[in-house]
C-alpha positions, 0 to 999 in steps of 0.5 A: 930531452936530448936527440941523442937518448930518444934515438937509443931508447928508440933501437932499444924497444926495436931490439927487444921486439927483433929479439923476440922474434929472433928467440921465436924463429932459433926456438923453432930453428933448433927443434928440427932433429939434427939440429942437437948443436944450435940447441947446445948453442941455444941454451948457451945464448939464453944463460949468456943473456940471463949473464949479461941482463942480470949485469947490466944492473949493477953496470948502469953507472958505466954504461953511460955517456956524457951530453950536452946540457944547456952550459954544462956537460952532464953524464946520462947513464943506463944503455941503450935506454935512459936510467938516471942524469948525473949534471956537472957537479955530482947530483944524479936525478932519478924518477918514476922511469928508473927502474923502467928502465933498469929493466929494460936495459936487463931484457935488452941484454938478455935479448942481444944474443939471440939476435947473434945467435939467429943471424949465425942461423940463418947464414948457416941454413942458407949455406946448407940448402941446395941450389 
């Protein structure tokens, strides 16, 4: 397997782990009194995450990139996790890792808005902290 595919999968796993941490922190930080605006942003980010995660399944083919394998240029689909490979003649290669890749991509794209919200929350609360 080409190094780019492995690097993207590692990035995807790291994103899911860090995103899970961010989701937990977002939930705790927005549960405190006076954070009703942030709580709405949390629910909106969860909704956006569901939409992105669900959209990643039918849009898997368009989340692809060309890759050189031996003498030909093929196309890997699925980002950041590998889902299928299309060779230069258009033949597809799918296997036992296709469905886990689709599910992992959905989970990754579900968690991305939580990472953004975490960074925004952290920046906002750091600006409001007493000096």
